[in-house]
N, C-alpha and C positions, 0 to 999 in steps of 0.2 A: 796368507791373508787371514787376519783375525776374525773369528766368528763371534756373533752376538751371544752373550751369556743370558740365561733365562733364570727367573726366580723359581720356576717350577719345571722339572724335566718334562720333555714331551714324549709321550709313549706313542707307539704305533697306533693304538686305539684312538688316541686323541687326534692324531693326524688323519685317520680315516673319518672321524667325526667331522673334522674341519672340511674334508672333501665332500662328505655326504650332506651335511646340514647347512653349509654356507648358503646364504640367500642373496637374491638379485636386487639391486639397482640404482638408478641415477640418484645423485645426491641432493640433499636439501640443506637448508640453513636457517639461522635465526639467532637471537641472543638468549642466553640462559643465565640463571643465577643459581647460587648454591645455598640460599638462605634457609630453606626448609623443604621437606618432602612435597608439600603442596606447591611451593614455588618451582621445584624441580619438575613436577608433572606438567605445570603450565609451560615451563620453558621447553620441555620436550615437544610439546605441541607446536610451539613456535618453530623449532628446528624442522619439524616435518613439513612446514608450510613455507620454508625459505628456499634457498638455492645454494648448493655447493657445486661449483663448476668442475668439469673434468680437469681443467687446468690446475685447480687447487689440489686435487688428488695427485696429479703428476708432479707438482712441485714438492708436495709432502713426501712422496715416494723417493724422489731424487735426494732430498735432504736426509731422509732416513737412511738411504743407502750409503751416503757419505759418512754419516755417524757410525753406521755399522762397520764399515771398513776401517774406521779409526779405533775400533775396539770398545766403543761405548755400549753399555748394556741397554737392553730394551727399555726398562723403566726410566732410566736417566734420559735416554734419547727422546722418549715420548713426552716427558715432563718439559724438556727444553723446547721441543717443537711446539707444544701447546702454549707455552708462555710467549713464544716469539711470533706465533701465527697472527696475522692481521685480519683474518676473516673470523668474526665472532662465532659463526656456525661451526666451522671446521675446528676452531680452537676448543669449543665445547665438546665436540666428538672426541678429539684427542685427549681431553681431560678425562672423559669417561673411560676410554680405552686404558689410559694410564692408571686410573683407579682400579680397574679390573685386574690389570697385570700385577699391581701392588698387592691385591687381595689374593693372589695365587693362581690366577688364570694364565693360560698361555696367550701369546699374542693373537693367534688365529681364533681362539675362543672369545677373546675380548672384541676382536673385529667382527666376529660373526653376530654379535649383539647389535651392531650398527648396520643393519641390512639396507638402510636408506642411503648409505654412503659407499660401502665396500661390496662389490658384487661377488658372486659365487666363485668365479674363476680367480679373482684376486685373493680371496680368503683361502681357497684350496691350494693355491700356489704357495702362500705363506705357510700353510700347514705342512706342505711337502718339504719346504725349506727347513722348517723346524725339525721334522723327522730325520732329514738327511744331515743336519748339522751344517748346512751350507747357506744359511740365511743371508749372509752378506752378498754372495753371488746371485741368489734369487732376487733380492731387492734391486741389485744393480740392473739385472736383466728386465725386471718389471719396469723400472724407471726408463730404460732405453726404449721399451715398447711404447710406453705412454708418451714419452717425448717425441717419438717418431709419429705417433698419431696426432699430436698437437701440431707438429711441423706440417704434416699433410693438410690438416684443416686450415692452418694459416695460409699455406701456399695456395690452396684452392680458393679461399676467400679473396686473397690478393689478386689471383689471376682472373677471377670472374668479376671483379669490380668494374673494370673498363667495359667489357661487353654488356653488363647489366646497365651501366650508366648510359652507354651509347643507345641501347634499345629504349630506355626510358625517355631520353631527350628526343630521339627521333619520333617516338610514338606521340609525345606531347606536341611536337611540331605538326605532325600529320593531323591529329585531332583538332588542333587550333585552326589549321588551314581549311579543313572540311566543314567544321561547325560554325566558324566565325568569319573567316575571310571570304570563302566562296559564296555564302549567302549575300554578302554585300555586293559582290560583282553580279550575282544573279538578278538583283533588283535593277542594276544598270542594263543588263542584257535584255530584260523583259520590256524595256522601253523602246526597243528597236525590233522591227520585223526582220529577223535574221535567223537562219538555221544554225543551231549550236552543234559542235562536234559531239559524237556519241559519248565519249568519255566525260565531257563537260556536263551533258544532260544527266548522265548516270550519277555523277557525284553531287549535282544539285538536288536530284531527287532523293539521294541518300541523306544529304544534310537536312533537307526539309522533313523527311520522315523521322530522323532522330531528334530534331528540335521540336517537331510538332507532337510527337507521341513518346517523349522521353519517359513519361510516367508508366509506359508499358515496357519499353526496352531496358530501362535501368533496373527495375525489379527482376526482369527475366535474366539479365546478366548476373545480378547478385545471387539469384536462386541457383543458376548454373554453376557459378564458382563455389557456392556453399555445398551444393550437391557433389561436385567433384572432390572437394576437400573431405567431405564425410565419407565418400566412397573410398578415397585413398586410405582411410584409417581402418577399413574393413579388411578381413583376411584375404578375400578375393581381390580387392582393390590393390592391396600391398603386393600380393603375389604377381598380379598382372603388371604393375609398374616395375617390380624387380626383374621380371622376365623381359620387359621392354628395354631396360637399361643394359641387360646382359646379351641382347640379341640385335640391338640397333647397330648398323654399320658405323664404324669409326668410334662411337661412344663405347661400344662393347669392349674394345681393347683397353680403355682406361679403367672401366668398372671391373672387369675380370682381373686385371693385373692388381688393382688395389685390394680387392676382396681376397684374392689368393695370397697376397703378401700378408695381410692382417691375420687370416686364418692360420697360415703356416707359422707365423711368429708366435701366436698364442699357443697353438698346439705343441710346437717345439719347446717352448718355455716350460710348459707343464710336464711334458715327457722328460725333459732334461732335469727337471727338479725332483723327479721320482713319483709323479702322479701316474697311476695306472692308465693304460691306453683307453679303456672304456670310459673312465671318469674324465679323462682329457678330452675325448670326443664329445661327451655330453656337455661339459662346461664350455667348450669352444662353440658348440651349437647354441647354447643359451646366450653367449656373448656376441653372436652374429645377428645382424639385422636383416640381411637378405634372405628371403624365404626359400629361394632355390638352393642356397648354400646350407640352410638349416635342414632341408630335406636330404641333401647329399650326406651331411654328417649324421642324420638320423639313420639313413640306410647303412652308413658305415658302422654305427653302433650295433645295429641288428646283425650285420655280418660278423662282427667280433663276438657277439653273444652266441651266435650259431656256429662258432668255430671256423669261420671263413676269414680270409685275409682282406685287407683294405683294397688290394689290387682288384678283387672281384667286383668292387663297386666303382672305384676311381677310374679304371681303364675304359669304362663305357660312358664316362661323363664328358659332355661337350663344353661345360662351363669352367673346366680346369684346363689351362694350356697344356699342350701335349708334352712339352719338355718337363713341366712340373709333374705331370702324371708319371712319366717314366722314371724321374729321379726319386719320387716318393715310393714308387713300387720297388725300385732297386734298394732303397734305404730300408724298407720294411723287411725285405728278404735277407739283408745283411745285419739286421738288428741295430741299425744306426739311425732310426727314424727321427729321434729327438734333435740331434745335431743337424741333420740334413734339413729338417723342417725349419729350423731357425735360420740357417744359411739361405734357404729359399725365400723365407719371409723378408730378410734384409734385402735380398736382390730385387724381389718384385716390388718392395716398397719404394726403392729408388727408381725402378723402372716405371712405376705408376706416376710418380711426380714428373718424370721426363715426358711421358706420353701426355700428361695433362697440359704441360707447357706447349707441346706440339699442337694439341687440340685447340687450345685458346689462341695460339698463333694463327691457326687456320680459321677459327670462327671470326676473329676481329675483321679481316678484310671482307669476308662473306657478309657479315652483318652490315658493314659500311656500304657495300655495293647494293644490297637488297633495300636497305632503308633509303639510300640515296636515289635508287630507281623509283621507289614509291613517291618520294617527295618530288622528283622530277616530273612524274606523270601528273601529279596534282597541280604543279606549277604550269605545266603545258596546258592542262585543262582550263586554267584561268587565262593564260596569255594568248592562246590561239584565237578565242573570240575577241580579245582586245586588238589583236592584229587585224582581224576582219573589220572591226569598227573603224580602225584607223584608215583602212583601205576605202571603206564606204565614205568616210569623211573627205578623203582626198578626191574621190570621184565626184562628190557633191559640189566641191569647189571648182 
């Protein structure tokens, strides 16, 4: 397999710098021009306030990997991708990386200057690929991980569309029946001296309260939602929600499988690319969103620093499936942690998608039954008094 050629040889020092200095995060976008230094500064501000989607980075990595395998050098590949890119923000970033490479920087050094697009784990893996001379393979594996992540997101969105739509429609019907239909019947019932069923009386009282004092209940609802959303963004809130997903029956199987798969894939890729274990653990931790997995990886880092094995931490963790723990511990003892991690990542990624399909397949009938039952109760609350009125009318005749 042909390897990418570089305008400047990569030393082990520069690879270490790529691992240590690479910086984190989500991408941005905007349009840039090259007219003058002032215009460039203004354009850079636009980039920082735009949006580069993860999908854009995944497509770039896939195309870059194909060019790499074809033997095209880095500078030529970047120039070609920048000219073909349809996203102005990403095209500008690629042009800047291209300029840096032409000026003598390595690819990882050039990408490290674009901290708003390429995260630390991405740059560190590129640096390791440069140091090992296996850039083509590293890019291909990066592309596979990113494509897998995109497939998982698309599959999850697709599978959750129907349940969300079902809940939205059913909730709208319920709100309409309680707030608008039931009060009309309540006016009719009030004209007759008859006792109403308890459920009918309860719903009529609820509708009257919500309609009569909406100016209290609506702000309270808005404040509650805002408060929960704000709490969710705090450290304690995020940790509590992450723990909830990982310990709730049924859901925990999907979440744990997905997180284990992503963690193992990223860890395995970096180890297999030549990134040291301690740096691999740190970068994997920084690329992980779940707080409990962050804490596990932080403990793993501490264990490695203190000369202990990963087994001393992982074997006591209940958020890692037992089979994965055993295989990772065995792989560490045999010195094959990188390859085994990648294999585990691929396996659990497929397993997560399968379990997600099963969960959605279970949720759909449950949601249908629950919402149908609620609508049925409301309809009965309206129809039972109507039947009583009909009986009274027949007796009157």
